[in-house]
N, C-alpha and C positions, 0 to 999 in steps of 0.2 A: 526269513519269510517275507513276501512282498506285502506292503501295506495296501489295503483295499481302498481305491479312490472313491470319493463321494461322487454321486451320479452326475451333477451338473459340471463337474470338473474332470470327468472321466477321460475326455479326449486329451486335455492338457497334460494330465498325469500319465498318459500312456503313449504320447506322441513319439516317444523314442523307440517304439516297437519296431523290430526288424523282420519279424515273421508272424503273419496273421493267418488264422484259419476261420472260415465261415461254414458252420455246420447246418445243412438244410437238406433233409432227405426226401423232399418232394419230387414230383415227376416233371413233365415238360412245362406245364403252365406255371407251377410254383418256381421252378428254376429261372424261367424268363423274368418273372416278377422280382427275383432277387437281384438282377443285373444292375438296375439303377443304384441300389445300395452299395454294390461292389464298386461301382465307379466312384461313389462318395468316399469309400474306404481308401481306394487307391489315391484319390486326390488329397486326402487328409494325412495319409501315411505314405508319401511318395518314395521314401527310401526302403519301404518294406516289401517283402514278397507276400502276395495275396494268394492263399490256397483256398479251395472249397472241398467239402465232403458232401456228396450227393448220391442219389440213385443213378444207375447207369445212363438212363436217357437224359437225366439232368446234367451229368458230367459232359455228355456229348454236346449239348447246347452251350454250356458254360465255356467250353473250349473255343467257341466263336467270339467270346468277349475278350478283347485285348487286355482288359484290366486284371484278368485272372492269370497268374503265373503257373499254377498247377491245379488241375481238377482231379481230385481223388474220387474213386468210385466205391460206394458201399453197396454190396449186393442186396437187392431187395426183390421180392417176388415170391410166388407160391412155394418154390423149392429152396428158398434161401434159409440157411440156418438162423437160429436166434442170434441177436446182435452180440451177445456175450461170448459167442463161439468164434468170433473173428479176432482172436488174440494176435495173430500175425499182423493184421492191418493196424490194430491198436498199438502194438509195439513199434511198428514203422512210423506211425504218427507221432508217438512220444519221442522217437529219436530225432524228429525234426526240431524239437525244443521250441515250440511256438511261444511267443511272448503274449499273444492276445487272441482270444476266440470270441466270435459273435454267434448268436443263435437267435433267429428272428421268428421262429415258430412256437417255441415253448412246448413242443410235443415231448412226451416222456422219453422215447428212445433217443431223440436228438439231445435232450438234456444230459443223459448219461454219457453219450458219446462226446459231447462238448467237454464234460468234466474229465473224461479219460484221455483227451488230447494232452493233458498236463500243462495247458497254457497258464502262464502266471496270472493274467487278468482275464476275466470272463464276464461277458455282458449278454443278457437275453431279454427278449420280449415275453411277457407272460402269455401262457397258453390259455385254452378254454377250461382247463382243470387246474386246481391248486393243490399242492402237496406240502406237507410240513417239512419234507426233506430237501426241497428244491434249493434252499439257500445254503445247504451243506455242499451242494455240487457246483453252484454258480453264485458268485457273490453279489453281483449287481443285476437288478431287474428293472425293466421299464414296463409300466402298465400297458395292457393291450390297447392298441390304437383304435380309433373309431372305424367301424365297418362302413361308414359313409365315404371313406377314402379308398382309392384303388389300393390293391394289395401292395404294389410296388411303392406307393407313397407311405403306407403304414410302416414299411421297413425303413424307408429314409427318415421318417419322423422319429423312429427309435434312435437313430444316430443324432438327430437334432437335440433330443433330450439328454444325450450324453455329451453335449457341448460342441457338436460339429455345426458349422455354418454351411447350410446346403446351397449348392448351385442348382441350376435348372436340371430336371431329371433327363437322363439320356440312356439309351440302350446301346447304340453304336456297335452293332455286331459286324464282324469282319468275315465276309464270305470267303470260303476256300476257293483258290484259283481254279483248281480242277473241277470243283462242283459248278462254279460259275460258267466255265467253258462248256461243260456238259449241258447245263440248262440252256445256253444260247443255241445249242444244236437241237434240243428236244422241245423247248417251250416256245410256241409262237408268241410274238410280242403282243401285249395287251390282251392276253387270254384271261378268262375268269376261272378262278380256282374254286372247286366244290369240295367241301369236307363233309361227307355224308355220315361219318361215324364218330362215336364218342366213347368214353370209357364205360358207359352203360347204355343200354337201350332206352332207359328212362330220360336220357338227354338227347335222343335222336329223333329227328323228323322222320315220318314214315317213308319207306323206300318209294312207294307209289307216288308220293308228293314230289320227291326228288326227280323221278322219271318225267313227270308232267312238266316240272319247271325246266329241266334240260331240253325237252322237246320244244317248248315254247321259245326259249332263248335262241336256239339254233334256227328255228323257223323264222323268227323276226329279224335276224341279222345273218346274212349269208357269208359274212366275213369273220364271224365270231368263232373262236375255238374255246372249248371247255377242257379243263384239266381236273381230274378227280384222283385223289391219292388216299392211301390207307396203309395200315400196318400189315404184318404177316399173320395176324390173328385170323383163324378160319372164318369166324363170323363176319369180320370186316371184308375179307376176300370174297365171301359169298355175296355180300351186298353190292360190292363193286362189280362183280360179274353179272349180277342181275341188272344193274344199271346199264352196263355196256350192251347186254343182249336186248334189253327193252328199247333203248334209245336208237340203237342200230344206225349210228351216224359216225363217219370217220373224222368228223370235227370234234368228237368227244374222245379224249385219250385218257386211259386209266394207267397210272404209274404205281406199281406195287413195291412195297417194302423199301422205300428210299432211305438212305442214310439221313441223319439230321442235316449235315451240310448240303446234301442234294435237295432235301425238302425246302430248306431256307433259300437256296438259289432259285428253285422253281417258283416259290412264292414271290420272290423279289421281281420276277419277270412279269407277274400278273397285275392287271389293273384293279382287280377286286377279288376279295375272298368272301365266299358265302358259305356259312357252315354252322355246325352245331356248337353247343357249349363244350369246347374241348381245348386241349393244349395247343392245337394248330392255330386256333383263333388268336392265342396270345403271341405265337410266333409271328403271325401276320402283323399284329400290333407293333412288335419290336422292330419289324422291318419297314414300318411306315406304309403298309399296304392298306388301303381302305377296306372296311369290312361291313358285312351285313350278317348278323347272327340271330339265332333263334333260342330263346330262353324260356324255361319254366319260371314262374314267379315263386321262387323258394327263398328262404331266409339266407341272406348273404350274396344274392346274385349281383347286387350293385357293385360290390368290391371287385368282382371278376369281369364285369362287362367293360370293354374298351370305351373310352370317352373321347369326345371331340367331334368336330364337324365331319370328319371322314369316317365316322363309325356309327352304324345304325343298328337298332335292335327291334325285334318283334318279341313282345313278352306276352305270355298267356297264363291266366290263373291256373294253379295246380292244386286241386283239393287234397291230394295225398302227399304233398311236399312235406319233407321232414318227418313223415311217419315212419315208425320202426318197420312196419310191414305194409308198404304201399300197395294199393290194389293192382296197379299196373305191373307189379313185379312178376306176376304169373302170366302176363301177356308178352307178346314179342314187340310191343310198341307202347308209347306213352299216349294215352287218350287225349290228354290236354294239348300236347303239341300237334296232334292230328287235326285239331280245330283250326290251326293256321293253314289256310288254303294256298295252293300254288299261285292262284290269281292275285292274292293279297301281296305275296312276295314279289311277283312280277310287276305289279302296279308300283310298288315302292322303288323297284329298280328303274322303271320307266321314268318316274318323276324325279329321281335323284334326291328324294326328300331326306334331309338330315335329321338326326335325333332319334327318339324312341317312339315306337307305336305300340300301344297296348291293346290286345284283342279282348273285348269284354264278353 
């Protein structure tokens, strides 16, 4: 039986690992914020294969990170069976004979899957809930990092507490050649990308506001092109179609159901991303594309909002944030975000003002 290393010397005592897996079942944004920690792992264990286990969309974006040798997909979604029914995948993971497993979320399902990989050494960051059985499954735990840090930095700091000396954070995604060539044909240089959808309508700016903003942008600059993207979800497609019909300008182009490599290549061609609090915002961050994002003031927004001189935010108070049954859940829009007017966003774009503006 392997002796469990003490936390400060965890890295030194596990540096001989030849095969590592990182379990993180988050979606697009979560997976992007995992990448700087994956680069740290690759740098500290250069002789090891680095594998990841994530949701399907996460696996697609992690394949763009050269530090990942294999991105495993764990089925997640409304029709996905319970995690304990995926025995074929679990057996395949165990056959890999992982030496080391990391878990940066501390979520219950991810804890069990981390244990079931059979890795000799296991390290996790504590989640929001504590269970008496967690140390039976994972031997070494790092206290949850401060929410004042960006999510990607919280994960890197977990490695620092395990004895790793951190380099500067990096994403360094490698764009697919075919996707890059496609984007060069489709995306006009220096276009502005609009991301009008999010995982829930509670994070979305009203469609009428997006329409007004797009019309103003196109009217003020006759050379500007706008690109709007969305998933195959019917609600997102309906919003994009309404945007197209209402703006009625051939310098607005809607691109539907792009692959992750195509979306990344399209974003990389744009001079600015304007959008909701969504995974696409984090992809823009990873690609070093300047952003302007619209947030509700909910607990934890700071750890998800991109930081730096190239990233701007409009924040609005949200009376029902973090409520179990928010009042806006029965509406088709968030009343708080509706208070951010297109003219306010347009003024910020004209001024090129950096930083955060809060609507009172």
